[in-house]
Phi, psi and omega in degrees: 000135181282143176242123183265115180275121192242140168247147180243133173246116181105114185251032177274196188309311186297328176300327180288318179297317177296326171296329170298321182292318177297320170303317176303315180296317177295326179295335183247023189294326176303318181287321188279329180087003173210164172243159177238130179234114179281123181244354179203156173222137174246129183210125186287323176279120187304314182295315174300318173306306181303309186294327176298312178306314184296316187295319190252005170062053175263142175289145182306325178303339185258008182238127185242137171282321179258115179307337181294328181291311180306319184292350177279347181287148179248015176245029174244139177263331184203155184241134176253116183272112182237048175255177179297143183314320184300338184257353180308308190298307183294323183287312179304321185287318175294328175299311184294324176295331178282354178097018182248146165287161192223129170258129181218123180295170170283150347293138179296329179204166182277332180236155175304310185304312176297321175299319176298315181301318175301306185303317185296318180294315177300319176297309184302321182265000182066035176254000000 
């Protein structure tokens, strides 16, 4: 069975909801044909990063202050962007340029032009 290894950028409220969704995916892995394994988190706020790591039993080496460091890993298949809506565009584009597929919740962007930039980047990079 395939395991999709996920890195998360942003350790706020939505990341906790996404962790529940990954658990639900794994509970149905036999039906879906794959599992999801969250392997790293990038979160700028130290207290939030530490609490997130404790809650989900992550080693400190897998918790990053700077998401650019997380993007250097070669053992991640996809990135889940869980930051404020205003930051979706620049981070998602950097994620795709770093060679990762990217999941970004709605709203993808604040403006049509920014959303189009994300779509155009994804098409150009095959992401």
